[in-house]
C-alpha positions in Angstrom: 1.0 -73.7 58.7 0.1 -71.0 61.3 -3.1 -69.1 61.0 -3.0 -65.6 62.3 -6.0 -63.6 63.4 -8.0 -62.4 60.4 -8.4 -58.7 60.5 -10.6 -58.5 57.4 -14.3 -58.1 57.5 -14.6 -55.0 59.7 -13.6 -51.3 60.0 -12.9 -49.6 63.3 -15.2 -46.6 64.1 -16.4 -44.7 67.1 -19.7 -45.4 68.8 -21.7 -44.6 71.9 -22.1 -46.9 74.9 -23.9 -45.6 78.0 -23.3 -42.0 77.0 -19.6 -42.4 76.5 -17.6 -42.5 73.3 -16.1 -46.0 72.7 -14.4 -47.9 69.9 -16.7 -50.1 67.8 -16.5 -52.0 64.5 -18.6 -51.9 61.3 -18.8 -55.2 59.6 -17.8 -55.0 55.9 -18.8 -58.5 54.7 -21.1 -61.4 55.6 -24.6 -61.5 56.9 -23.9 -58.6 59.3 -22.6 -56.3 56.5 -23.1 -52.7 57.6 -23.9 -53.5 61.2 -22.0 -51.8 64.0 -20.8 -54.2 66.7 -18.8 -54.1 69.9 -16.3 -56.9 69.0 -15.0 -57.7 65.6 -15.5 -61.4 66.2 -19.3 -60.8 66.2 -19.1 -60.1 62.4 -18.4 -63.8 61.7 -20.3 -65.3 64.6 -23.3 -67.6 63.9 -26.8 -66.0 63.8 -29.0 -66.3 66.9 -32.4 -66.8 65.1 -34.5 -66.3 68.2 -33.1 -62.8 69.0 -33.3 -61.9 65.3 -37.0 -62.8 65.1 -37.7 -60.9 68.3 -36.1 -57.8 67.0 -37.9 -58.1 63.7 -41.3 -58.3 65.6 -40.3 -55.4 67.8 -39.4 -53.2 64.9 -42.6 -54.1 63.2 -44.6 -52.9 66.2 -42.5 -50.1 67.6 -40.5 -49.1 64.5 -41.8 -45.6 64.1 -41.3 -44.8 67.8 -37.7 -46.2 67.7 -36.8 -44.2 64.7 -38.2 -40.9 66.2 -36.4 -41.5 69.5 -33.1 -42.3 67.8 -33.4 -39.2 65.6 -33.9 -36.9 68.6 -30.9 -38.5 70.4 -28.6 -38.2 67.4 -29.6 -34.5 67.0 -29.4 -33.5 70.7 -27.1 -35.8 72.6 -23.6 -34.2 72.9 -21.9 -37.6 72.6 -23.8 -38.3 69.4 -22.8 -34.9 68.0 -19.1 -35.6 68.9 -19.3 -39.0 67.1 -20.6 -37.5 63.9 -17.4 -35.3 63.8 -15.1 -38.2 64.8 -16.5 -40.6 62.2 -16.7 -38.1 59.3 -12.9 -38.2 58.8 -13.0 -42.0 58.5 -15.2 -41.9 55.3 -13.5 -42.0 52.0 -14.2 -38.9 49.9 -13.8 -38.7 46.2 -11.7 -36.0 44.6 -13.8 -32.8 44.3 -14.2 -31.0 41.1 -13.1 -27.7 42.8 -9.4 -28.8 42.5 -9.8 -29.0 38.7 -10.3 -26.0 36.4 -13.9 -25.4 35.6 -15.2 -24.8 32.1 -17.2 -21.6 31.6 
């Protein structure tokens, strides 16, 4: 029995890396569900508890500042604005009611 590479557990999206637009992956299952990672193998990789604890402490101390900075970046950085447009088409949209006849 041959085992092929498993392509489940992630969705391809666009992200930023050093100001440039690059391909990234959003994990769709497991402990990293919803996280954006550089390689799809990261979605199923074991957890590094030391780095997880460090990030948790950093967010507790600097969380407000981190949020404010990321908000400014997402609003003003041209690469971030481009990403918003690129990733919008990837989202699933439900059928709008405008295609159906409206009752008056």
